[in-house]
C-alpha positions, 0 to 999 in steps of 0.5 A, a space after each residue: 500500500 502506498 501512503 500519500 502526503 499533501 504536496 501543496 495548495 492549489 495554484 495556477 500552473 503558470 506560477 511556482 507554488 509556495 514551499 510545501 509543509 515538511 519539505 526540505 530546502 531545495 537548491 533550485 527547481 526546473 521550470 515546468 515547460 508544459 505549463 500554460 501552453 497556448 496554441 491555435 488551430 482552425 475552428 472545429 478542427 480536432 488534433 494537435 495544436 498548431 503554432 502559438 498565436 496571440 489572441 485578438 485584442 479584447 478576446 478573453 484569455 484561454 489560460 488554465 492551471 493544474 497542480 499536484 496535491 499528493 506525493 508518496 510518503 517514502 518520497 517526502 525528500 524527493 522534490 520532484 515528487 512534489 511537482 510531478 508524478 514520480 514513482 516506481 511500482 510493480 506490474 499489476 499495481 494501481 496508484 492514485 494522485 489528486 490534482 487541482 485544476 483552476 480556470 484562469 480565464 476571465 469567463 466561464 470555461 469548459 476544462 478538459 482533463 486527459 493524459 497524453 504521450 511524452 518522451 525523454 530524448 536528447 532534446 529533453 522532456 518532449 511533449 507529443 502533439 495534441 492527444 497522442 497516446 502512448 503505453 503509459 497514457 493508455 493506463 491513465 484515467 482522469 476523473 472528471 474528464 470534463 468540468 465547467 468552471 467559472 472564472 478563478 474557480 477550482 475543482 479537484 480531480 483524481 488521476 488513476 494509473 493502472 499498470 497491467 500485470 504483464 507490463 514490461 520493466 522500464 521507465 515511461 513518460 506521459 503528461 496529465 493535461 488540463 485544457 481550455 479552448 475558445 474561439 477568437 474571431 471566425 476561423 481561429 480556435 485558441 487552446 490553452 493547456 497546463 500539464 503535470 509530468 508523469 515519470 513512472 518506473 515499472 519493474 520487480 524489486 526496488 527502484 532503479 538507481 539514479 545517478 549522474 557525474 559532473 565533469 571538470 568546470 571550465 571558464 571562458 568569455 563570449 565575444 560580447 564579454 559575457 563570462 560563462 562557466 560550462 561543465 559536462 554532465 552524464 546520466 549514469 543511473 537508470 532513470 531520467 533526471 531533471 537537473 537544477 542547482 546553484 553555482 557559487 564563486 569564491 576566493 576571487 581577486 581581492 577575496 571577492 565572491 559571487 553567487 549563488 547563481 541559479 542553474 538549470 540543465 533541463 531533463 537528461 535521458 538515460 545514458 544522456 549527456 548535456 552541457 551545463 552552461 552558466 552565463 554570469 555578469 559581464 563585469 565579473 573579473 577574470 579571476 582566478 576563482 574557486 567555483 562550486 557547482 551543486 546539481 540535484 534531481 530530486 534527492 539525487 545530488 552531486 557537486 563539483 569544485 574547481 579553480 577557473 578563470 574567465 580570461 579576456 574577451 576572445 579576439 576575432 580571427 583576422 581574415 587572411 587574403 587569399 593570394 593563391 590565384 596570384 601565386 598561380 598566375 605568377 608561376 605560370 607566367 614565369 614558366 612561360 618565359 622560361 620556355 620562350 628563352 629555351 626556344 630562342 636558345 635552341 633556334 640560335 644553336 641550330 642556326 650556327 650549326 647550319 652556317 658551315 654547310 651553307 658556306 661549303 
């Protein structure tokens, strides 16, 4: 049996929520890219949302919020489990999570609740278009599936994930969506969505380990003078990671220090590698500095420390003039002159040889 704790109070998905009761301090948390996703599509057409567009002035907004209310007791210290549905279960297990949905529009709206496919690739956490289904989303049921809400009204919904008894081991991804739609003009249908990610690991025994490595810290400057610290991070575990953290600089010139600076590396796939890039204030001295990078994904945390310098602004490479054509032309001219002189010499020599014969 899985015991749940309350993860937080209702809030709009477009705004980060307050600290949770009993929740440990966290370095930093990645933003929710799927929160408050506006899109448009032709009126009356169902399917994947099209490119984002601005509604006409004066048109009511199509915004909605969704927030997770529950997290497993055993994941009390896992900050990801307070934002997303993150769990490991055996085949045949059914889990439930409560969410709260809010109509953030200025008018009465019908809010649709459903699950759709997602994946974790080299690009990070990738959302499938529209209501595209995958294996995990087919296991998810949301009740109610639809609710009519007044402006700023909230409703609680129940998300049920029923894992089949013969489900294969592995980690799967999906999103629980709240969606509102409205007509802007005659032919455009605005769609607003907010979602909660689902990271579900299935398999016998305990949860697969999570882990990552941080490579050496390197400092440098961009062409515009911005100092940048970079580090390679590799996922060494068996679960996807949502990396975020802080960078601190100490023991700088004159005993200066800087930070903490918020760091976000996004979602890292299994066996994936990414470059963490932290841009700093352009007035920061070259150094050297002692840099400490702290990264975390839930309760999995790592740190790296190194002595770095940012150096001067790189000098643009001067464009060298290509003189190969001139050299080639000069070489051909010289060769031609040599051939002409050789021909004249040969002609005169034959002339001298023929002169005695003509006299005789």
